[in-house]
N, CA, C and O of each residue as an XYZ file, in Angstrom:
728
protein
N     -14.075      9.677     -4.993
C     -13.153      8.851     -4.229
C     -13.900      8.305     -3.018
O     -14.614      9.038     -2.334
N     -13.728      7.001     -2.758
C     -14.316      6.444     -1.546
C     -13.643      7.108     -0.345
O     -12.510      7.583     -0.432
N     -14.356      7.131      0.761
C     -13.847      7.875      1.909
C     -14.074      7.113      3.207
O     -14.517      5.965      3.204
N     -13.766      7.766      4.298
C     -13.887      7.178      5.634
C     -15.318      6.701      5.854
O     -16.276      7.433      5.607
N     -15.445      5.465      6.321
C     -16.751      4.866      6.577
C     -17.246      3.984      5.458
O     -18.153      3.178      5.664
N     -16.664      4.120      4.260
C     -17.046      3.271      3.137
C     -16.405      1.892      3.255
O     -15.346      1.734      3.864
N     -17.059      0.904      2.666
C     -16.510     -0.441      2.585
C     -15.433     -0.472      1.507
O     -15.658     -0.006      0.390
N     -14.266     -1.017      1.835
C     -13.224     -1.161      0.825
C     -13.700     -2.188     -0.195
O     -14.238     -3.225      0.191
N     -13.516     -1.925     -1.493
C     -14.048     -2.825     -2.526
C     -13.399     -4.216     -2.514
O     -12.256     -4.387     -2.089
N     -14.150     -5.180     -2.985
C     -13.596     -6.520     -3.206
C     -12.638     -6.450     -4.380
O     -12.850     -5.683     -5.319
N     -11.578     -7.256     -4.324
C     -10.610     -7.279     -5.409
C      -9.860     -8.606     -5.391
O      -9.843     -9.312     -4.383
N      -9.248     -8.926     -6.510
C      -8.333    -10.054     -6.642
C      -7.318     -9.641     -7.703
O      -7.661     -9.481     -8.874
N      -6.065     -9.470     -7.280
C      -5.028     -8.963     -8.173
C      -3.784     -9.835     -8.126
O      -3.455    -10.419     -7.093
N      -3.104     -9.912     -9.250
C      -1.812    -10.593     -9.302
C      -0.784     -9.672     -8.661
O      -0.890     -8.449     -8.752
N       0.208    -10.269     -8.015
C       1.225     -9.475     -7.322
C       2.588    -10.141     -7.440
O       2.697    -11.350     -7.646
N       3.610     -9.327     -7.305
C       4.960     -9.852     -7.128
C       5.130    -10.006     -5.628
O       4.945     -9.054     -4.870
N       5.480    -11.200     -5.210
C       5.566    -11.524     -3.796
C       6.657    -10.721     -3.096
O       7.608    -10.254     -3.723
N       6.499    -10.574     -1.793
C       7.524     -9.933     -0.968
C       8.766    -10.810     -0.932
O       8.692    -12.012     -1.189
N       9.903    -10.212     -0.615
C      11.153    -10.948     -0.469
C      11.926    -11.054     -1.763
O      11.450    -10.666     -2.830
N      13.125    -11.587     -1.648
C      14.006    -11.710     -2.807
C      14.033    -13.122     -3.372
O      14.521    -13.342     -4.480
N      13.511    -14.074     -2.615
C      13.590    -15.474     -3.017
C      13.080    -15.679     -4.436
O      11.953    -15.300     -4.754
N      13.888    -16.266     -5.271
C      13.482    -16.630     -6.616
C      13.542    -15.523     -7.647
O      13.237    -15.773     -8.813
N      13.924    -14.298     -7.268
C      13.923    -13.209     -8.246
C      14.892    -13.464     -9.390
O      14.654    -13.012    -10.510
N      15.970    -14.173     -9.132
C      16.952    -14.410    -10.184
C      16.790    -15.769    -10.840
O      17.648    -16.191    -11.615
N      15.685    -16.465    -10.535
C      15.460    -17.788    -11.098
C      14.160    -17.788    -11.887
O      13.720    -16.740    -12.359
N      13.539    -18.960    -12.035
C      12.289    -19.077    -12.793
C      11.140    -18.344    -12.141
O      11.303    -17.738    -11.082
N       9.978    -18.395    -12.766
C       8.809    -17.647    -12.313
C       8.210    -18.181    -11.015
O       7.472    -17.464    -10.338
N       8.515    -19.432    -10.657
C       7.913    -20.030     -9.475
C       8.235    -19.217     -8.223
O       9.399    -18.910     -7.963
N       7.228    -18.877     -7.465
C       7.409    -18.147     -6.226
C       7.444    -16.643     -6.378
O       7.415    -15.926     -5.378
N       7.505    -16.145     -7.594
C       7.568    -14.705     -7.798
C       6.193    -14.061     -7.747
O       6.042    -12.939     -7.263
N       5.200    -14.767     -8.243
C       3.865    -14.198     -8.366
C       2.893    -14.878     -7.412
O       3.031    -16.058     -7.090
N       1.913    -14.110     -6.972
C       0.848    -14.640     -6.140
C      -0.404    -13.821     -6.419
O      -0.329    -12.690     -6.900
N      -1.542    -14.402     -6.115
C      -2.798    -13.673     -6.213
C      -3.175    -13.206     -4.823
O      -3.169    -13.988     -3.872
N      -3.505    -11.918     -4.707
C      -3.916    -11.346     -3.429
C      -5.307    -10.779     -3.610
O      -5.594    -10.097     -4.595
N      -6.177    -11.071     -2.640
C      -7.544    -10.562     -2.695
C      -7.895     -9.891     -1.370
O      -7.126     -9.928     -0.409
N      -9.071     -9.281     -1.347
C      -9.542     -8.649     -0.121
C      -9.755     -9.675      0.993
O      -9.863     -9.298      2.160
N      -9.815    -10.948      0.656
C     -10.003    -11.994      1.662
C      -8.695    -12.386      2.356
O      -8.720    -12.998      3.424
N      -7.554    -12.036      1.755
C      -6.267    -12.327      2.391
C      -6.095    -11.447      3.622
O      -6.625    -10.339      3.697
N      -5.353    -11.961      4.567
C      -5.097    -11.247      5.827
C      -6.401    -10.856      6.520
O      -6.513     -9.778      7.103
N      -7.376    -11.750      6.444
C      -8.667    -11.533      7.079
C      -8.476    -11.276      8.573
O      -7.674    -11.939      9.232
N      -9.216    -10.317      9.088
C      -9.142     -9.994     10.505
C      -8.022     -9.039     10.869
O      -7.867     -8.683     12.037
N      -7.232     -8.617      9.879
C      -6.141     -7.674     10.132
C      -6.515     -6.289      9.615
O      -7.396     -6.135      8.768
N      -5.830     -5.299     10.142
C      -5.851     -3.975      9.546
C      -5.052     -4.061      8.256
O      -4.166     -4.905      8.125
N      -5.362     -3.191      7.306
C      -4.635     -3.184      6.036
C      -4.314     -1.749      5.644
O      -5.105     -0.833      5.869
N      -3.154     -1.579      5.061
C      -2.760     -0.293      4.504
C      -2.456     -0.516      3.037
O      -1.624     -1.351      2.682
N      -3.138      0.236      2.190
C      -2.930      0.184      0.749
C      -2.333      1.519      0.323
O      -2.901      2.576      0.597
N      -1.185      1.467     -0.348
C      -0.657      2.709     -0.897
C      -0.465      2.540     -2.396
O       0.135      1.574     -2.866
N      -0.988      3.499     -3.122
C      -0.959      3.497     -4.584
C       0.125      4.454     -5.051
O       0.298      5.535     -4.487
N       0.853      4.051     -6.085
C       1.785      4.975     -6.735
C       1.410      5.042     -8.210
O       0.754      4.135     -8.723
N       1.823      6.122     -8.907
C       1.388      6.319    -10.293
C       1.795      5.193    -11.246
O       0.935      4.582    -11.881
N       3.085      4.916    -11.352
C       3.541      3.849    -12.235
C       4.994      3.522    -11.940
O       5.705      4.295    -11.298
N       5.415      2.376    -12.416
C       6.774      1.895    -12.188
C       7.783      2.664    -13.045
O       7.413      3.392    -13.967
N       9.052      2.486    -12.722
C      10.174      3.105    -13.431
C      10.079      4.634    -13.408
O      10.331      5.308    -14.407
N       9.711      5.155    -12.245
C       9.637      6.597    -12.051
C      10.598      6.977    -10.923
O      11.360      6.134    -10.450
N      10.568      8.222    -10.498
C      11.601      8.721     -9.590
C      11.187      8.773     -8.121
O      11.957      8.356     -7.256
N      10.005      9.269     -7.822
C       9.551      9.373     -6.432
C       9.091      8.014     -5.909
O       9.311      7.684     -4.744
N       8.456      7.236     -6.771
C       7.831      5.971     -6.362
C       8.768      5.031     -5.606
O       8.370      4.512     -4.564
N       9.997      4.785     -6.078
C      10.825      3.847     -5.322
C      11.173      4.347     -3.924
O      11.372      3.543     -3.014
N      11.247      5.665     -3.743
C      11.547      6.169     -2.395
C      10.412      5.808     -1.441
O      10.659      5.450     -0.289
N       9.186      5.900     -1.908
C       8.035      5.553     -1.078
C       7.944      4.041     -0.846
O       7.728      3.589      0.279
N       8.110      3.280     -1.905
C       7.995      1.821     -1.808
C       9.014      1.276     -0.818
O       8.678      0.453      0.033
N      10.248      1.731     -0.926
C      11.304      1.275     -0.012
C      10.988      1.713      1.419
O      11.184      0.940      2.357
N      10.509      2.931      1.593
C      10.194      3.423      2.936
C       9.072      2.601      3.583
O       9.173      2.239      4.755
N       8.008      2.305      2.833
C       6.946      1.465      3.381
C       7.459      0.056      3.658
O       7.115     -0.540      4.679
N       8.277     -0.479      2.760
C       8.851     -1.806      2.955
C       9.722     -1.856      4.208
O       9.657     -2.809      4.985
N      10.531     -0.828      4.392
C      11.406     -0.777      5.567
C      10.617     -0.736      6.870
O      11.128     -1.139      7.915
N       9.393     -0.260      6.822
C       8.558     -0.172      8.018
C       7.553     -1.316      8.131
O       6.697     -1.305      9.016
N       7.651     -2.297      7.245
C       6.675     -3.400      7.240
C       6.608     -4.110      8.586
O       5.524     -4.497      9.022
N       7.732     -4.287      9.244
C       7.730     -4.962     10.558
C       7.033     -4.109     11.613
O       6.345     -4.639     12.486
N       7.210     -2.786     11.537
C       6.514     -1.886     12.463
C       5.005     -2.010     12.275
O       4.256     -2.098     13.248
N       4.567     -2.017     11.024
C       3.139     -2.171     10.753
C       2.665     -3.555     11.197
O       1.601     -3.678     11.804
N       3.439     -4.590     10.902
C       3.060     -5.959     11.281
C       2.918     -6.091     12.796
O       2.058     -6.830     13.275
N       3.757     -5.378     13.555
C       3.659     -5.443     15.010
C       2.336     -4.861     15.514
O       1.949     -5.082     16.662
N       1.649     -4.118     14.647
C       0.338     -3.545     14.970
C      -0.778     -4.306     14.245
O      -1.917     -3.843     14.173
N      -0.432     -5.476     13.712
C      -1.378     -6.336     12.997
C      -1.917     -5.670     11.736
O      -3.105     -5.766     11.427
N      -1.013     -4.986     11.003
C      -1.368     -4.300      9.771
C      -0.615     -4.936      8.610
O       0.613     -5.019      8.639
N      -1.335     -5.382      7.598
C      -0.729     -5.873      6.360
C      -0.581     -4.687      5.411
O      -1.515     -3.900      5.255
N       0.584     -4.552      4.777
C       0.863     -3.430      3.882
C       0.915     -3.934      2.444
O       1.594     -4.914      2.136
N       0.184     -3.243      1.573
C       0.139     -3.579      0.156
C       0.448     -2.339     -0.667
O      -0.144     -1.282     -0.447
N       1.370     -2.462     -1.610
C       1.643     -1.387     -2.550
C       1.119     -1.773     -3.917
O       1.170     -2.942     -4.299
N       0.607     -0.784     -4.664
C       0.105     -1.131     -5.989
C       0.089      0.063     -6.930
O      -0.008      1.224     -6.533
N       0.189     -0.298     -8.197
C       0.079      0.681     -9.273
C      -0.693      0.040    -10.419
O      -1.187     -1.082    -10.311
N      -0.783      0.781    -11.514
C      -1.520      0.309    -12.687
C      -0.684     -0.605    -13.571
O      -1.184     -1.106    -14.578
N       0.569     -0.834    -13.219
C       1.446     -1.681    -14.020
C       1.142     -3.160    -13.786
O       0.564     -3.528    -12.764
N       1.536     -4.000    -14.738
C       1.330     -5.446    -14.615
C       2.355     -6.046    -13.652
O       3.357     -5.415    -13.314
N       2.087     -7.260    -13.227
C       3.030     -7.958    -12.354
C       4.371     -8.163    -13.064
O       5.417     -8.171    -12.416
N       4.347     -8.326    -14.380
C       5.593     -8.502    -15.131
C       6.428     -7.225    -15.126
O       7.655     -7.280    -15.041
N       5.766     -6.084    -15.217
C       6.483     -4.806    -15.144
C       7.047     -4.618    -13.736
O       8.195     -4.205    -13.579
N       6.239     -4.923    -12.702
C       6.736     -4.848    -11.321
C       7.985     -5.712    -11.153
O       8.984     -5.272    -10.583
N       7.915     -6.939    -11.654
C       9.048     -7.854    -11.520
C      10.280     -7.306    -12.237
O      11.382     -7.337    -11.689
N      10.103     -6.812    -13.438
C      11.223     -6.260    -14.190
C      11.856     -5.076    -13.457
O      13.079     -4.945    -13.425
N      11.020     -4.215    -12.868
C      11.523     -3.074    -12.101
C      12.325     -3.557    -10.905
O      13.400     -3.032    -10.616
N      11.801     -4.560    -10.213
C      12.516     -5.098     -9.047
C      13.843     -5.731     -9.450
O      14.838     -5.616     -8.734
N      13.851     -6.401    -10.601
C      15.088     -7.040    -11.054
C      16.154     -6.023    -11.445
O      17.347     -6.315    -11.370
N      15.732     -4.834    -11.862
C      16.679     -3.841    -12.381
C      16.873     -2.637    -11.468
O      17.514     -1.664    -11.865
N      16.339     -2.682    -10.271
C      16.533     -1.609     -9.309
C      16.951     -2.245     -7.989
O      16.139     -2.881     -7.317
N      18.209     -2.076     -7.624
C      18.764     -2.723     -6.427
C      17.973     -2.381     -5.165
O      17.857     -3.218     -4.270
N      17.432     -1.177     -5.079
C      16.665     -0.767     -3.899
C      15.385     -1.595     -3.742
O      14.915     -1.806     -2.624
N      14.830     -2.058     -4.850
C      13.541     -2.756     -4.824
C      13.677     -4.274     -4.783
O      12.675     -4.980     -4.678
N      14.885     -4.776     -4.862
C      15.091     -6.212     -5.006
C      14.534     -7.026     -3.834
O      13.945     -8.086     -4.045
N      14.713     -6.545     -2.619
C      14.333     -7.337     -1.452
C      13.262     -6.619     -0.632
O      13.494     -6.263      0.523
N      12.102     -6.410     -1.229
C      11.016     -5.724     -0.536
C      10.322     -6.648      0.451
O      10.233     -7.857      0.237
N       9.833     -6.061      1.533
C       9.106     -6.799      2.564
C       7.595     -6.733      2.367
O       6.830     -7.155      3.234
N       7.173     -6.207      1.237
C       5.750     -6.063      0.929
C       5.505     -6.527     -0.503
O       6.402     -6.440     -1.341
N       4.313     -7.016     -0.790
C       4.001     -7.381     -2.175
C       3.680     -6.142     -3.006
O       3.249     -5.115     -2.482
N       3.901     -6.265     -4.313
C       3.566     -5.209     -5.275
C       2.384     -5.713     -6.107
O       2.552     -6.580     -6.964
N       1.207     -5.178     -5.859
C       0.007     -5.609     -6.566
C      -0.117     -4.903     -7.908
O       0.263     -3.743     -8.062
N      -0.659     -5.635     -8.871
C      -0.798     -5.133    -10.237
C      -2.267     -4.853    -10.536
O      -3.077     -5.775    -10.636
N      -2.598     -3.587    -10.674
C      -3.963     -3.184    -11.010
C      -3.991     -2.688    -12.456
O      -4.513     -1.613    -12.750
N      -3.413     -3.501    -13.357
C      -3.272     -3.071    -14.753
C      -4.605     -2.902    -15.479
O      -4.656     -2.207    -16.493
N      -5.677     -3.510    -14.997
C      -7.001     -3.273    -15.583
C      -7.679     -2.067    -14.936
O      -8.772     -1.667    -15.339
N      -7.033     -1.504    -13.952
C      -7.502     -0.300    -13.246
C      -8.844     -0.515    -12.539
O      -9.591      0.439    -12.323
N      -9.145     -1.747    -12.186
C     -10.423     -2.050    -11.541
C     -10.492     -1.513    -10.115
O     -11.454     -0.833     -9.758
N      -9.488     -1.807     -9.301
C      -9.500     -1.329     -7.920
C      -9.297      0.186     -7.879
O      -9.968      0.888     -7.123
N      -8.374      0.680     -8.691
C      -8.133      2.131     -8.743
C      -9.400      2.882     -9.129
O      -9.698      3.933     -8.561
N     -10.144      2.351    -10.089
C     -11.398      2.986    -10.513
C     -12.453      2.902     -9.419
O     -13.150      3.880     -9.145
N     -12.570      1.728     -8.793
C     -13.571      1.553     -7.739
C     -13.322      2.502     -6.574
O     -14.266      2.982     -5.946
N     -12.058      2.770     -6.288
C     -11.703      3.671     -5.192
C     -11.723      5.136     -5.613
O     -11.806      6.025     -4.765
N     -11.646      5.392     -6.914
C     -11.645      6.764     -7.412
C     -10.304      7.457     -7.286
O     -10.254      8.660     -7.031
N      -9.202      6.712     -7.461
C      -7.869      7.300     -7.264
C      -7.104      7.541     -8.563
O      -5.911      7.844     -8.531
N      -7.775      7.412     -9.697
C      -7.090      7.653    -10.961
C      -7.019      9.155    -11.254
O      -8.014      9.869    -11.132
N      -5.852      9.611    -11.633
C      -5.659     11.008    -12.051
C      -6.275     11.133    -13.441
O      -5.871     10.432    -14.369
N      -7.240     12.016    -13.583
C      -8.018     12.094    -14.822
C      -7.164     12.411    -16.049
O      -7.345     11.792    -17.098
N      -6.259     13.341    -15.941
C      -5.454     13.737    -17.097
C      -4.330     12.764    -17.385
O      -4.091     12.423    -18.543
N      -3.626     12.304    -16.340
C      -2.459     11.449    -16.537
C      -2.828      9.979    -16.743
O      -2.036      9.228    -17.312
N      -4.004      9.554    -16.297
C      -4.426      8.165    -16.465
C      -3.699      7.186    -15.574
O      -3.708      5.983    -15.835
N      -3.065      7.687    -14.519
C      -2.358      6.851    -13.554
C      -2.931      7.137    -12.164
O      -3.733      8.053    -11.988
N      -2.509      6.343    -11.185
C      -2.987      6.552     -9.818
C      -2.418      7.811     -9.207
O      -1.282      8.196     -9.481
N      -3.223      8.449     -8.372
C      -2.703      9.449     -7.459
C      -1.883      8.711     -6.401
O      -1.960      7.486     -6.303
N      -1.125      9.421     -5.635
C      -0.424      8.817     -4.495
C      -1.422      8.723     -3.341
O      -1.377      9.503     -2.390
N      -2.314      7.755     -3.451
C      -3.398      7.595     -2.482
C      -3.041      6.524     -1.464
O      -2.338      5.561     -1.771
N      -3.536      6.708     -0.252
C      -3.292      5.766      0.836
C      -4.600      5.524      1.577
O      -5.328      6.463      1.899
N      -4.887      4.259      1.841
C      -6.085      3.869      2.567
C      -5.685      3.004      3.756
O      -4.896      2.070      3.611
N      -6.226      3.312      4.923
C      -6.101      2.458      6.097
C      -7.476      1.841      6.300
O      -8.480      2.543      6.410
N      -7.500      0.505      6.346
C      -8.759     -0.245      6.386
C      -8.763     -1.106      7.651
O      -7.779     -1.781      7.953
N      -9.869     -1.076      8.379
C      -9.948     -1.843      9.623
C     -10.230     -3.323      9.343
O     -10.491     -3.688      8.196
N     -10.183     -4.174     10.361
C     -10.387     -5.617     10.144
C     -11.750     -5.991      9.564
O     -11.916     -7.101      9.059
N     -12.727     -5.085      9.627
C     -14.051     -5.355      9.051
C     -14.155     -4.873      7.608
O     -15.212     -4.990      6.988
N     -13.046     -4.326      7.065
C     -13.052     -3.856      5.683
C     -13.565     -2.442      5.509
O     -13.875     -2.031      4.390
N     -13.661     -1.694      6.590
C     -14.152     -0.316      6.547
C     -12.960      0.633      6.435
O     -11.988      0.509      7.180
N     -13.041      1.572      5.508
C     -11.978      2.576      5.352
C     -12.018      3.500      6.561
O     -13.050      4.096      6.869
N     -10.888      3.609      7.237
C     -10.798      4.458      8.427
C      -9.949      5.703      8.186
O     -10.035      6.670      8.943
N      -9.135      5.683      7.142
C      -8.339      6.855      6.758
C      -8.110      6.789      5.257
O      -7.882      5.717      4.698
N      -8.173      7.954      4.610
C      -7.846      8.046      3.196
C      -7.146      9.379      2.960
O      -7.519     10.405      3.529
N      -6.132      9.342      2.116
C      -5.466     10.578      1.706
C      -4.933     10.390      0.297
O      -4.689      9.268     -0.149
N      -4.757     11.503     -0.393
C      -4.210     11.463     -1.749
C      -3.313     12.673     -1.950
O      -3.668     13.797     -1.596
N      -2.155     12.422     -2.518
C      -1.199     13.482     -2.828
C      -1.148     13.700     -4.331
O      -1.482     12.812     -5.116
N      -0.729     14.886     -4.713
C      -0.421     15.185     -6.094
C       0.669     14.225     -6.567
O       1.409     13.679     -5.749
N       0.771     14.020     -7.851
C       1.761     13.092     -8.403
C       3.189     13.455     -8.019
O       4.052     12.578     -7.974
N       3.454     14.719     -7.741
C       4.827     15.180     -7.497
C       5.245     15.151     -6.027
O       6.368     15.538     -5.707
N       4.356     14.696     -5.116
C       4.655     14.766     -3.687
C       4.627     13.375     -3.056
O       3.596     12.703     -3.056
N       5.771     12.952     -2.518
C       5.870     11.662     -1.842
C       5.269     11.704     -0.444
O       5.034     12.775      0.117
N       5.025     10.514      0.109
C       4.418     10.382      1.441
C       5.452      9.999      2.483
O       6.559      9.569      2.160
N       5.068     10.165      3.736
C       5.895      9.781      4.869
C       5.216      8.615      5.600
O       4.211      8.827      6.278
N       5.742      7.393      5.477
C       5.114      6.242      6.131
C       5.011      6.372      7.648
O       4.134      5.760      8.259
N       5.898      7.165      8.270
C       5.804      7.366      9.723
C       4.446      7.950     10.102
O       3.875      7.580     11.128
N       3.933      8.849      9.291
C       2.637      9.460      9.593
C       1.521      8.426      9.519
O       0.572      8.495     10.300
N       1.612      7.477      8.606
C       0.568      6.453      8.507
C       0.650      5.475      9.674
O      -0.370      4.947     10.114
N       1.849      5.234     10.172
C       1.995      4.407     11.365
C       1.363      5.128     12.559
O       0.693      4.500     13.378
N       1.572      6.436     12.659
C       0.969      7.236     13.725
C      -0.556      7.200     13.612
O      -1.251      7.101     14.623
N      -1.074      7.280     12.396
C      -2.526      7.237     12.180
C      -3.080      5.881     12.604
O      -4.115      5.815     13.267
N      -2.398      4.797     12.227
C      -2.828      3.458     12.649
C      -2.846      3.376     14.176
O      -3.809      2.884     14.764
N      -1.774      3.860     14.817
C      -1.723      3.837     16.284
C      -2.911      4.584     16.885
O      -3.536      4.111     17.834
N      -3.213      5.745     16.329
C      -4.321      6.547     16.847
C      -5.660      5.841     16.637
O      -6.498      5.819     17.539
N      -5.861      5.273     15.467
C      -7.108      4.555     15.203
C      -7.253      3.350     16.126
O      -8.338      3.089     16.645
N      -6.183      2.631     16.327
C      -6.244      1.448     17.181
C      -6.376      1.816     18.656
O      -6.911      1.030     19.438
N      -5.900      2.988     19.047
C      -6.006      3.429     20.436
C      -7.455      3.646     20.831
O      -7.870      3.286     21.933
N      -8.223      4.236     19.923
C      -9.631      4.441     20.191
C      -9.964      5.695     20.978
O     -11.138      6.029     21.137
N      -8.953      6.395     21.472
C      -9.209      7.624     22.217
C      -9.265      8.819     21.291
O      -9.167      8.682     20.071
N      -9.423      9.996     21.879
C      -9.379     11.244     21.133
C      -7.923     11.674     21.071
O      -7.366     12.135     22.067
N      -7.308     11.526     19.912
C      -5.868     11.730     19.759
C      -5.597     13.113     19.180
O      -5.999     13.398     18.052
N      -4.924     13.971     19.933
C      -4.656     15.325     19.442
C      -3.588     15.343     18.349
O      -2.947     14.334     18.058
N      -3.424     16.509     17.763
C      -2.402     16.737     16.747
C      -1.038     16.276     17.253
O      -0.682     16.527     18.404
N      -0.291     15.614     16.409
C       1.073     15.143     16.709
C       1.124     14.099     17.816
O       2.197     13.825     18.354
N      -0.017     13.514     18.164
C      -0.085     12.463     19.176
C       0.743     11.259     18.725
O       0.785     10.953     17.533
N       1.396     10.576     19.657
C       2.129      9.343     19.384
C       1.725      8.272     20.376
O       1.322      8.564     21.502
N       1.837      7.051     19.948
C       1.483      5.888     20.766
C       2.120      6.000     22.152
O       3.310      6.288     22.281
N       1.318      5.772     23.168
C       1.792      5.827     24.550
C       1.516      7.157     25.232
O       1.566      7.251     26.458
N       1.223      8.193     24.438
C       0.925      9.492     25.025
C      -0.544      9.522     25.475
O      -1.361      8.711     25.039
N      -0.849     10.467     26.346
C      -2.221     10.616     26.838
C      -3.134     11.096     25.703
O      -2.734     11.887     24.848
N      -4.343     10.603     25.724
C      -5.356     11.084     24.793
C      -6.219     12.101     25.524
O      -6.088     12.293     26.732
N      -7.096     12.743     24.780
C      -7.949     13.783     25.381
C      -9.176     13.171     26.052
O     -10.001     13.896     26.608
């Protein structure tokens, strides 16, 4: 698995766009291509989930989506992705009311290129671990974590990590933005 200090790999993936616009109409506006060149100069957070139409995944996706404005206020673009195709992502969004109006794009890594390059594929299950990467504006990985398939993440902790990384000080355990550093 790539780790802190490594360059985040180049990629170009099809995605289901953020928002609800056009979900109940034709394909126009539903899909977009997202690459490592998008949101240049911003921090980026990538969170991987195993696959669509599962039980824990929508709780995480909705939680990250609900916090998209908090991340954006810190100049962080949030991307969610799994090994499913953009068509599967779209179908899931159309049939799950919680996912209909997401504030983040759902990237499709169905060829497993980015997942493989990052080393986040679960060897036995053949799907992504619940991995999360925080990448700085220069494309350098500044935080990486991976959970077992059965354990969801808390987006609040990743917001705290972004705050600490952007602060630049020595941030103690449970530190929050605005508190003194060491």
